[in-house]
C-alpha positions, -999 to +999 in steps of 0.1 A: +002+001+002+015+034-011+000+054+020+005+029+047+022+047+071-006+070+070-026+051+096+001+054+120-012+090+122-046+084+116-066+054+132-092+039+103-118+035+124-117+075+120-099+081+087-123+060+066-156+071+074-139+107+073-129+096+034-159+085+027-180+110+038-158+136+019-164+113-012-204+112-010-203+153+003-181+161-033-208+141-053-237+157-040-226+192-043-212+181-081-248+169-087-259+198-068-239+224-091-253+203-122-293+207-115-293+243-105-266+253-131-283+240-164-319+243-176-314+210-197-317+186-167-348+195-150-366+191-185-347+156-188-358+144-155-393+158-159-398+135-192-394+165-217-375+154-246-350+180-267-368+185-302-341+164-326-323+188-349-328+184-385-300+191-411-307+215-434-320+204-471-294+205-499-305+222-529 
C-alpha cells in the first residue's frame, strides 16, 4: 500500500468514515451544481425530450 504509514497517524476507524463522507459530500455538491446551473437537466428529469436537430435541406 502506498500510504500505509498514514494509518500510524490516523486510525482507520476515523480516517475511513471521514474519507467516505468527503466523497459523498463532493458528489452531492457536483450533482447539485449541475442541476441548479443547467436548464436541460430539469427538462430531462421531467420527461421532456429535446427536439431533434434536423439537417438543412441540400439544394
